[in-house]
C-alpha positions as CSV (number, residue, x, y, z in Angstrom):
1,X,19.2,-4.4,1.9
2,X,19.5,-0.7,1.7
3,X,15.9,-0.4,0.9
4,X,14.7,-2.3,3.9
5,X,17.0,-0.2,6.2
6,X,15.6,3.2,4.7
7,X,12.0,2.0,6.0
8,X,12.9,0.4,9.2
9,X,12.0,3.6,11.3
10,X,8.7,3.7,9.8
11,X,8.5,0.1,10.4
12,X,9.2,0.2,13.7
13,X,6.5,2.7,14.5
14,X,3.9,0.6,12.4
15,X,4.9,-2.3,14.6
16,X,4.6,-0.5,18.0
17,X,1.2,1.1,16.6
18,X,-0.2,-2.5,15.7
19,X,1.2,-4.2,19.0
20,X,0.0,-1.1,20.9
21,X,-3.5,-1.9,19.1
22,X,-3.5,-5.3,20.0
23,X,-2.5,-4.8,23.8
24,X,-5.3,-2.6,23.7
25,X,-8.1,-4.9,22.2
26,X,-6.7,-7.6,24.5
27,X,-6.8,-5.6,27.9
28,X,-9.9,-3.3,27.0
29,X,-10.0,-0.6,29.5
30,X,-7.5,-1.5,31.4
31,X,-4.7,-0.6,28.7
32,X,-5.7,3.0,29.4
33,X,-3.0,2.7,32.5
34,X,-0.5,3.4,29.6
35,X,-2.4,6.5,28.4
36,X,0.5,8.6,30.7
37,X,3.3,7.5,28.5
38,X,1.5,8.3,25.3
39,X,0.5,11.8,26.5
40,X,4.4,12.4,27.4
41,X,5.4,11.3,23.9
42,X,2.5,14.1,22.4
43,X,3.5,16.6,24.6
44,X,7.3,16.6,24.2
45,X,6.0,16.7,20.3
46,X,3.5,19.8,21.2
47,X,5.8,21.5,23.1
48,X,8.9,21.8,20.3
49,X,6.2,22.3,17.6
50,X,5.3,25.9,18.0
51,X,8.8,27.3,17.9
52,X,9.9,24.7,15.2
53,X,7.2,26.1,13.1
54,X,7.9,29.8,14.3
55,X,11.6,29.3,13.4
56,X,11.1,27.0,10.4
57,X,8.8,29.8,8.7
58,X,10.2,33.0,9.7
59,X,14.1,31.7,8.5
60,X,12.6,30.5,5.2
61,X,10.9,33.9,4.9
62,X,13.7,36.1,6.0
63,X,16.4,34.7,4.0
64,X,14.0,35.0,0.6
65,X,16.3,37.1,-1.4
66,X,13.7,37.4,-4.2
67,X,10.6,38.6,-3.3
68,X,9.5,37.6,-6.6
69,X,10.3,34.1,-6.0
70,X,8.7,33.9,-2.6
71,X,5.3,35.6,-4.2
72,X,5.6,32.4,-6.8
73,X,6.0,29.7,-3.5
74,X,2.4,31.5,-2.3
75,X,0.6,31.7,-5.0
76,X,1.3,28.2,-6.1
77,X,0.9,26.9,-2.7
78,X,-2.9,28.0,-2.2
79,X,-3.4,27.2,-5.9
80,X,-2.0,23.4,-5.3
81,X,-4.2,23.7,-1.8
82,X,-7.1,24.2,-3.8
83,X,-6.9,22.3,-6.5
84,X,-6.3,19.1,-4.2
85,X,-9.1,19.9,-1.5
86,X,-11.3,20.1,-4.5
87,X,-10.6,16.6,-5.8
88,X,-10.9,15.2,-2.5
89,X,-14.4,16.7,-1.7
90,X,-15.6,15.5,-5.5
91,X,-14.3,12.3,-4.9
92,X,-16.1,11.6,-1.5
93,X,-19.2,13.6,-2.6
94,X,-19.5,10.9,-5.3
95,X,-18.7,8.0,-3.0
96,X,-21.2,8.7,-0.8
97,X,-23.9,9.3,-3.2
98,X,-23.2,5.8,-4.4
99,X,-22.9,3.9,-1.1
100,X,-23.8,5.9,1.7
101,X,-27.4,4.9,3.0
102,X,-28.3,5.1,6.7
103,X,-31.8,5.2,6.4
104,X,-32.5,2.0,8.1
105,X,-29.8,3.0,11.0
106,X,-31.2,2.4,14.5
107,X,-29.0,5.5,15.6
108,X,-30.3,7.1,18.8
109,X,-29.7,10.6,18.8
110,X,-29.3,12.6,22.3
111,X,-29.6,16.5,22.2
112,X,-26.3,18.0,23.1
113,X,-26.1,20.6,25.7
114,X,-26.3,24.5,24.8
115,X,-23.9,24.9,22.0
116,X,-21.6,28.2,21.5
117,X,-22.9,30.1,18.1
118,X,-20.1,31.7,16.2
119,X,-20.7,33.9,13.2
120,X,-18.6,32.9,10.3
121,X,-16.9,36.2,10.3
122,X,-16.0,36.0,13.9
123,X,-14.8,32.3,12.9
124,X,-12.0,33.8,10.5
125,X,-11.2,36.7,12.8
126,X,-10.3,34.0,15.5
127,X,-8.6,32.0,12.9
128,X,-6.0,34.7,11.7
129,X,-5.4,36.7,14.4
130,X,-5.1,37.1,18.1
131,X,-5.6,39.9,20.5
132,X,-2.6,39.3,22.4
133,X,1.2,38.4,21.7
134,X,1.1,35.9,24.5
135,X,-1.4,33.7,22.8
136,X,0.4,33.3,19.8
137,X,2.9,30.8,21.9
138,X,0.3,28.2,21.9
139,X,-0.9,25.2,19.1
140,X,-4.3,26.5,19.3
141,X,-3.7,29.6,17.4
142,X,-1.3,28.1,14.6
143,X,-3.1,30.0,11.7
144,X,-2.0,33.3,13.8
145,X,1.7,32.1,14.4
146,X,2.0,31.5,11.0
147,X,1.1,34.8,9.9
148,X,3.6,36.6,12.4
149,X,6.0,34.7,11.5
150,X,5.5,35.5,7.8
151,X,5.8,39.0,8.7
152,X,8.3,38.8,11.0
153,X,10.5,37.4,8.1
154,X,9.2,39.7,5.7
155,X,10.4,42.7,8.1
156,X,13.4,40.8,8.4
157,X,14.4,40.4,4.8
158,X,13.4,44.5,3.8
159,X,15.7,45.8,5.8
160,X,18.6,44.6,4.2
161,X,21.9,44.3,6.2
162,X,20.1,45.8,9.6
163,X,18.2,42.8,9.9
164,X,21.3,40.2,9.3
165,X,21.9,39.6,12.6
166,X,18.4,38.6,13.2
167,X,18.3,36.5,10.2
168,X,21.0,34.6,11.2
169,X,19.1,33.8,14.6
170,X,16.1,32.5,13.2
171,X,18.3,30.4,11.0
172,X,20.0,28.8,14.1
173,X,16.8,28.3,15.6
174,X,15.4,26.6,12.9
175,X,18.3,24.4,12.9
176,X,18.5,23.7,16.8
177,X,14.8,22.9,16.9
178,X,15.4,20.5,13.9
179,X,17.6,18.7,16.0
180,X,15.6,18.6,19.2
181,X,12.9,16.7,17.1
182,X,15.2,14.3,16.4
183,X,15.9,13.8,19.7
184,X,12.3,13.2,20.8
185,X,11.7,10.8,17.9
186,X,13.6,8.5,19.9
187,X,11.0,7.9,22.2
188,X,8.4,7.8,19.1
189,X,8.0,3.9,19.6
190,X,7.2,3.9,23.0
191,X,4.8,6.5,22.8
192,X,2.8,5.4,19.9
193,X,2.5,2.0,21.7
194,X,0.9,3.2,24.6
195,X,-1.3,6.0,22.9
196,X,-2.6,3.7,20.5
197,X,-3.0,0.9,23.3
198,X,-5.0,3.2,25.4
199,X,-7.7,4.4,22.6
200,X,-8.7,1.1,20.8
201,X,-8.5,-0.3,24.8
202,X,-11.2,2.5,26.2
203,X,-12.6,3.2,22.5
204,X,-12.7,0.1,20.3
205,X,-16.0,-1.1,21.3
206,X,-17.5,2.3,19.9
207,X,-15.5,2.5,17.0
208,X,-17.1,-0.9,16.0
209,X,-20.3,0.1,16.4
210,X,-23.4,2.1,14.9
211,X,-21.2,4.1,12.5
212,X,-20.2,0.7,10.3
213,X,-21.6,1.9,7.2
214,X,-20.0,5.7,6.9
215,X,-16.4,4.1,8.2
216,X,-17.2,1.3,5.4
217,X,-17.5,4.7,2.8
218,X,-14.4,6.7,4.3
219,X,-11.8,4.2,5.0
220,X,-11.6,2.4,1.5
221,X,-12.3,6.2,-0.1
222,X,-9.4,7.4,2.0
223,X,-7.1,4.4,1.1
224,X,-7.7,4.9,-2.7
225,X,-7.0,8.4,-2.4
226,X,-4.0,7.4,-0.4
227,X,-2.1,5.7,-2.9
228,X,-4.0,6.4,-6.2
229,X,-4.5,10.6,-5.4
230,X,-1.1,11.0,-4.0
231,X,0.8,8.8,-6.5
232,X,-0.5,11.0,-9.6
233,X,0.0,14.5,-7.5
234,X,3.6,13.0,-7.2
235,X,3.7,12.6,-11.1
236,X,2.5,15.8,-11.2
237,X,5.6,16.9,-8.8
238,X,8.0,15.2,-10.0
239,X,7.2,12.4,-13.0
240,X,8.3,8.8,-12.3
241,X,11.3,9.9,-10.4
242,X,9.2,12.3,-8.2
243,X,6.8,9.1,-7.5
244,X,9.7,6.9,-6.7
245,X,11.6,9.2,-3.9
246,X,7.7,10.4,-2.7
247,X,7.2,6.7,-2.0
248,X,10.5,6.2,-0.2
249,X,10.0,8.9,2.2
250,X,6.7,9.3,3.1
251,X,5.8,6.7,5.5
252,X,7.4,8.0,8.7
253,X,5.2,11.4,8.4
254,X,2.2,9.4,7.2
255,X,2.8,6.7,10.4
256,X,3.7,9.6,12.3
257,X,0.1,10.9,11.4
258,X,-1.6,8.1,11.8
259,X,-0.6,7.4,15.3
260,X,-0.6,10.9,16.9
261,X,-3.7,12.0,15.4
262,X,-2.3,15.5,14.6
263,X,-1.0,17.1,11.4
264,X,1.1,19.9,13.8
265,X,2.7,16.6,15.5
266,X,3.6,15.9,11.9
267,X,5.4,18.8,10.7
268,X,9.1,17.9,11.9
269,X,8.8,14.2,10.2
270,X,7.1,15.8,7.3
271,X,10.0,18.5,6.9
272,X,12.3,15.7,7.0
273,X,10.8,13.4,4.1
274,X,10.5,16.8,2.0
275,X,14.2,17.2,2.3
276,X,15.1,13.7,1.5
277,X,12.7,13.9,-1.5
278,X,14.6,16.8,-2.5
279,X,12.5,19.8,-1.8
280,X,14.3,23.3,-1.8
281,X,14.7,24.3,1.5
282,X,12.5,27.9,1.2
283,X,9.3,25.9,-0.1
284,X,9.2,22.9,2.2
285,X,9.7,25.4,5.2
286,X,6.8,27.2,3.7
287,X,4.2,25.1,2.3
288,X,4.3,21.8,5.1
289,X,3.8,24.0,8.2
290,X,1.3,26.6,6.3
291,X,-0.3,23.4,5.2
292,X,-1.0,21.7,8.4
293,X,-3.0,24.5,9.7
294,X,-4.9,25.3,6.3
295,X,-4.8,22.2,3.9
296,X,-6.4,19.0,4.9
297,X,-7.7,16.9,2.3
298,X,-8.3,14.3,4.6
299,X,-10.6,16.9,6.5
300,X,-12.5,17.4,3.1
301,X,-13.2,13.9,3.1
302,X,-14.6,13.8,6.4
303,X,-16.5,17.1,6.2
304,X,-18.6,15.9,3.0
305,X,-19.0,12.2,4.7
306,X,-20.5,14.5,8.0
307,X,-23.0,16.3,5.7
308,X,-23.8,13.8,3.9
309,X,-24.4,11.2,7.0
310,X,-26.5,13.9,8.8
311,X,-28.7,14.6,5.8
312,X,-29.3,11.2,5.2
313,X,-30.2,10.6,9.1
314,X,-32.8,13.5,9.2
315,X,-33.9,12.1,6.2
316,X,-33.4,15.2,4.0
317,X,-32.7,15.5,0.4
318,X,-28.5,15.5,-0.1
319,X,-28.7,16.7,-4.1
320,X,-28.8,18.9,-6.4
321,X,-26.0,21.5,-7.8
322,X,-26.5,24.1,-5.5
323,X,-26.4,21.6,-2.6
324,X,-23.1,19.9,-3.6
325,X,-21.0,23.0,-4.4
326,X,-22.3,24.3,-1.1
327,X,-21.0,21.4,0.6
328,X,-17.7,21.5,-1.4
329,X,-17.3,25.1,-0.6
330,X,-18.2,24.3,2.9
331,X,-15.6,20.9,3.2
332,X,-12.7,23.5,2.2
333,X,-13.5,25.9,4.8
334,X,-13.8,23.1,7.5
335,X,-10.1,22.7,6.7
336,X,-9.3,25.6,7.9
337,X,-11.8,26.0,10.6
338,X,-10.9,22.8,12.1
339,X,-7.3,23.6,12.7
340,X,-7.4,27.0,12.9
341,X,-9.4,27.6,16.0
342,X,-9.5,26.4,19.4
343,X,-11.9,23.2,19.8
344,X,-12.0,23.6,15.7
345,X,-13.9,20.6,15.1
346,X,-16.8,21.3,16.7
347,X,-16.5,24.7,15.5
348,X,-16.3,23.0,12.1
349,X,-19.2,20.9,12.7
350,X,-21.3,24.1,13.7
351,X,-20.3,25.5,10.8
352,X,-21.9,22.5,9.0
353,X,-25.0,23.1,10.7
354,X,-25.4,27.0,10.4
355,X,-24.2,26.6,6.6
356,X,-27.1,23.9,5.9
357,X,-29.8,24.7,8.7
358,X,-29.8,21.1,10.1
359,X,-31.0,20.5,13.4
360,X,-28.7,20.9,16.2
361,X,-29.2,17.5,17.5
362,X,-26.8,16.9,14.5
363,X,-24.1,18.0,16.2
364,X,-23.0,14.6,18.4
365,X,-23.7,12.6,15.8
366,X,-21.0,14.4,13.4
367,X,-18.4,14.3,16.4
368,X,-18.6,10.9,17.0
369,X,-18.2,10.2,13.1
370,X,-15.3,13.0,13.2
371,X,-13.7,10.9,16.1
372,X,-13.9,7.4,13.9
373,X,-12.6,8.7,10.8
374,X,-9.7,11.4,12.4
375,X,-6.9,8.8,12.3
376,X,-6.6,8.0,8.6
377,X,-7.8,12.1,8.0
378,X,-4.9,13.0,9.8
379,X,-2.5,10.9,7.7
380,X,-4.5,12.2,4.3
381,X,-3.9,15.7,5.7
382,X,0.0,15.3,6.5
383,X,1.1,13.0,3.4
384,X,-1.3,15.8,1.1
385,X,1.4,18.5,2.6
386,X,4.2,16.6,1.3
387,X,3.5,16.1,-1.8
388,X,1.4,19.8,-2.3
389,X,5.3,20.5,-1.9
390,X,6.5,18.5,-4.8
391,X,4.0,20.2,-7.0
392,X,4.9,23.8,-5.7
393,X,8.6,22.5,-6.3
394,X,7.5,21.8,-9.9
395,X,5.7,25.0,-10.4
396,X,8.7,27.1,-9.0
397,X,11.8,25.3,-10.5
398,X,10.3,24.1,-13.5
399,X,9.5,20.6,-14.3
400,X,13.0,19.5,-14.1
401,X,13.8,20.2,-10.3
402,X,14.4,16.9,-9.3
403,X,16.8,16.0,-12.0
404,X,18.3,19.2,-11.4
405,X,18.9,18.8,-7.8
406,X,20.4,15.3,-8.7
407,X,22.9,16.9,-10.9
408,X,24.0,19.7,-8.4
409,X,24.6,16.7,-5.8
410,X,26.8,14.8,-8.1
411,X,28.9,18.4,-8.7
412,X,28.8,19.0,-5.2
413,X,30.6,15.6,-4.4
């Protein structure tokens, strides 16, 4: 009964999504009348997530008395991100080579309008910086906001006693916005029901159409990665106890990601799940918000699928070590570009076109494929951030960090 009680809210969210999907399937496009309710919920989450990410990261960094520890957190985090991104990319690369063949597909390609070409250098400039402070107050510039929050936290920590009042303000702001998220989550079941009903009602027929073969590869691979890959990562992070704690707490952020299609909107639920797992505060409040922008295993899986799909569709040879290595590198870059830029999905697809010299006609093909695989991709992205925080805790705190956390809680009680 206690275990069932712990899963109560995730089960309510899942039930809301399935019920919404059923209503959308039955009602068809008429279900779009529910879209405003779903949009209201998403807007509430997006409204709170920018200040939450800012205060959480700035507070975590400013409260770091040990700069060596902070440096270890950051270096471990990037090592974990690259490690999991490589595994995801290689896994999908193997899957598409074994199972994906669209040579007999009857896909009719329409030429898109003139697309804006952005150089790789400009992509990185737009991802990591913004030309005006006010642009930071938008979820479209999350990566620039994160960098600003880290620099602000470091500045507050480095000036010592003079910065303590400001550090206290950041800490208080972090707590206030976490509580605000708790209030917003009360309407999550209604919002997810309405959002999913509208999504299935409007796009359902297209989702079941001509891209069935690619979907038949992506969805099973993403599920295998979700259940087997993340169990393996949880074991690396905390052994058998880590696996138990991870699966006990991950369902709420995973379902939130599946329903909203947004890594950023899932940050609050992901932070709470990591807290329940026992990940130290400074680690979870650094890894998860940053990971929501630059760590996207699901997007790595999707990028490899898009590259292979476009190659096969245009009868290009998707083989050779050099092509595979480039595909893996591009997939990891797309994990940054997709979330770090305004209209990042389209820019990521343009990056694929540029790097591989694909015809511009491939752009709408990849865009449609991206829309179809987006729900499980986002779920993988969010779950990967959570389990990464566990692995970072293992590297920073030592292999017995969960046991030490349990023992300290017992002493405190």
